[in-house]
N, C-alpha and C positions, 0 to 999 in steps of 0.2 A: 646281447652279443654273446657268441659262443666261439669255441675254437675247435676246428675239425681235427687237428693233429696236435694236441697239447704236449705230447712227448717231445716235440721239437724244441720246447723251451729249455731242455737240457743242454742244447747247443749254446745257450747264453752263458753257461758256466765257464767254458774256456775263453769266451769273448770277454767276460768280466775280468778273468784272471790276467789276460794280456793287457787290458786297459789299466788294471791296478798296478801291474809291473811297470808299465810305461810311466804312470803318473807318480808312483811312490818310490822311485829310486832305481829304476831299471837301468839308468845310464851310469857309466863308469866315470869317476872323476878324471880331470885332465892329467896326463902323465908328464907333461912338460910345463915348467914354470914360465911365466910371462913377466917381462920387466914392468914393474909398477902394478903387478897383479893384486898385491895386498891393498893398495889404495883403491883400486877399482872394486874389489870385493866389499870394501867397507861402505861404498856408496850404495850397494844393493842393485838388484835387477830392476830395470824399468818395466812398466806395464806391457810395453810392446815386446820386450825380451821374454817376459814370462809367457805371454800369449804365443809367441813363436815357438817356445819350448813345449808347452802343454796343449796348445790349441789343436794342432793337427792330430795327435794321438786321440784326443777326446772326440773330435769329429768322426774319426774312423771307427772308434769304439762304438759311438752312438749309431753310426750307419750299420755296423755289424749287428747290433741289437735290433735295429729295425728290420733287417733281413731275417733274423730269427723270428720276429713277430709275423712277418709275411709267410714264412715256412709253416708256422703254426696255423695258418689259414683262418683268420678271423672271419666270422659270418654273422650277418644279422638274421635273426630267426623270427618268423611270423607264423603263428598257428591259429587255426580256427576249428571248431567242432563241426564235423560233417553231419552229425545227427544220425537219424535213422533213414535207411533206404528200404526199397522193396525189391526183392530178388528171389529167384527160384532156380533150382538145378533141373535141367531138362536133358533127357537122352532122346535123340531121334533114332528110332529103330526102323530101318528101311529095308524092305524086301528087294533084293537085287537078283532074284531068279531070272532065268531066261525069258519067262513069260512077261516080264516087265518091259520087254521091247515091243509089246503089242501096240498097234497104231490106232488107238481109240480116244486120244485126247488131242484131236486135230488142232494144230499141225504137229504136235509132239507125241512121242510115245509115252507110256505110263511112267517110266522112270524119269525121263526128262521133265515131265510135268511135275512129278514129285520133287525133283531137285529145284526147279524154278520156284515152286510154292514154298518149299522149306527155306530157301534163301530169303524170300520175302519175309517169312516168319522171323528168321534170325535178325534181319535188318530192323525189325520192329522192337527188338529187345534192347534193354539198356544196361541193367545191372544183373543179368542172369548169366549163369554158366551153361554152356551148351556142349553136348557130346554127341557123337554119331556112332551107331552100331549098324553094320550091314549083315544081312543073313540071306542064305539060300538054303542049301542042305546043312550048313553049319554057320555059326555066327563069327564075325570078326570085328574087332575094335578099329574103327577108322579114325576116330578122334576122341581123346579123353575129354573130360569136362574142362572147359576153358572159357575165359572171357575174351580170348583173342578171336574175334569174329572173322577177321581176314583169313585165319588158318582154317576155320570151319568152312568158309566159302570155297577155299581151294580143295578141301576134302569133298564137298558136295559136287564140285565141278568134275572131279575125277571118278565119280561113281559110274559104273557101266553094268548092263545086264550080264549075269553069269560070272561076275568078278570073283566070287568065292570059290569057283571051280568045283563046286559040289552040287549035284542034282537034288531037287526037292525043295520043300519049304518047311523049315524047322522053326515054327512060331514059338514053341515052348523054350527052345534053346536061345532064341533071340531075346525073349523076355528075361530069362535068367541072366544072360550076359549083361543086359542093361541094369538089372537089379544089382548085380555084383559091383557095378561101377557107381551106383548111387547109395548103397547101404551105409557106407562110412562117411557120407556127406554130412556136414554140419547144418545144412540148410533145413529149415523147418518144413519146406514144401519141396517135394521131389516128384517128378513127373516123367513118364515114358510116353512118347507119341509113336505108336506102332502103325506102320503103313504096309499093307500087303495086298496082293491081288489073287491069292489062292487059299488053299486049305492046308492045314498041317498034315504032312504025310511022311515025315521023317524026324530024326532028332532023338536025343536021349531023355529029354524032359517033356512030360505031358503038359500042354498049354494051361490046363486048369490048375495043375499043381504049381506051375510057375506063377499064375495069377494069384493064387492063395499065398504064395511066398511073398509076392510084392505087397499084397494087402496087409500081411502081418508086419511088414516094415514101414507101413504108412506111405507106400508109393502108389500113386494113381497111374493107371495105364489107359490112355485114350487110344482107341483103335479106329483105324480108317480103312475101309474097304475100297480098293481102287480098281476101276474098270467098269465099262458099260455093261448093261444086262444083255444076255444073248451071246451071239457069236462076234468075235473080233478077228483081225488078221495080224500076223506078226511075220517079220522077215526071217527066213532061214537060209543058210548057205548050203546048197546042195552040191556035192562033188561033181555031178554030171551037168546040172542045169544052171549052176551059179546061184545067185540070190533069187529066191522065189517066195511068194506070199502064201502062208499056210493059215487056214482057219482054225481058231481055237475057241472052245466053249467057255462060258462063264462058269468058273469053278470056285467062286468065293464062298467060304463057310461063314455066312453072316451070323448064324446062331452062336457059333463059337466066339466070334469077335465081340458080339453083344454080351455074352456071359463073362468074358474076360473083363470088359469095362465095368460091368455091373459089380463083379466081385471086388473091384478096386475102387468103387465109388467114383467112377469116371463116366464117359459117354462113348457110344459107338456112332460112327458116321459112315455114310456111303457116298462116294464121289464117282459120278459117271461122266463128268466133264471138267475141263480146266477151271471154269468159273466156280463150280461146286467145290472143287478142291481148295481153291483160294478162300472161299467163304468159310469152309471148315476150319482152316488154319486161323482165319480171322476170329472165329468163335473161340478157339482154344487160346488165342492170344489174350483173351479177356479173363484168363484164369486168375483166381485170387492169388496174390503174391504175398509171401511171408515177409515179416519185418526182419531186416538184418542190420546189424550195427556197422556202419561204414567207418573206415579208418579216418582219424583226424587228418586234416589237410595241413601239412607243414611245408612252408616255403623257406628256402635258405638262399641268401645272396652273399657271394664272396666279397670280402672287403680287404683283400690282401693288397690291392692296388695302392692304398694310402701308405702303409709302412714301406713298401718297396720304392714308391716314388720319393718318400722322405729320405730313405737311405741314399738314393741316387743324388738328391739335392745336397745332402751332407757331404758326400764324396766330392761333388763338383765344387762346393764351397771350400772344402779343405784344400783341394788342388789349386783353386784360384788364389786363396790367401797365401799358400806356401810359395807361390811364384810372384807375389806382389807385395802387399803390406807386411806380411809375416815372413818374408824371404830371409833366410839365415845364411850367413857367410861362414865358411869353414874356420 
């Protein structure tokens, strides 16, 4: 048994003071004499008279003490050791450049396929924290590391091609942004899953420098090349013709992505279809997970109902006795 608000017991001090005053002489002696009063006083008080004088204050005082106990909020506490769990911190670094709207993951475009597969990947995690970085010509934090997977789903659902409003593909900046959000993590295992459909053509940080930085901090960077080989088509809004389909060439820098993963002791994958992309995430899902100490599980059940109920019964008993067997006449 424990008490959630033990300071509430200070309220018992005035309650005890009132009870003591009532029982130990708080009443004034009679001001008027009564014929034959000396003879009656010599006989002493009957048991019923004594109870009628002290019973009601005692019951009320005890009821007040029970209310104080209820306010202190008694609780039964049960705890068990949760033991060791297995979890890792993962940043999903996703390319949201305009070319990710290419329609070569029938019936989805590249970004929608990546979102769908990433969502399935997150659904398969249990004790991991997930974060999301998006990048085009510049990186943006879409979601910090969190175990609130519903929040991650909402972020993934809201990703759109060109959302960073900057042209180009800054792979190095995307890696460094992910590294910055992982470097202070207490997890023993930290992973970046970088998905892109192009080559690095802008940004402040060279991708190889970014990869070496990740490696120095023990962060593995798994890279995924997204898009079919050869030409694809993507929708473009033309001011004169409306939405038209434009052919784009495969511009994926596989050598760079492979080198990034190699430097960080990870792997490079190429996905040319939705099935391949799902298989890749399934493979990454089998990553070795680090041991983490889970917090002990503590359950607390409130037990204030008993003292409050007892207080109510004492008050009802006092009121009943005052108006029946212990009724006092003036």
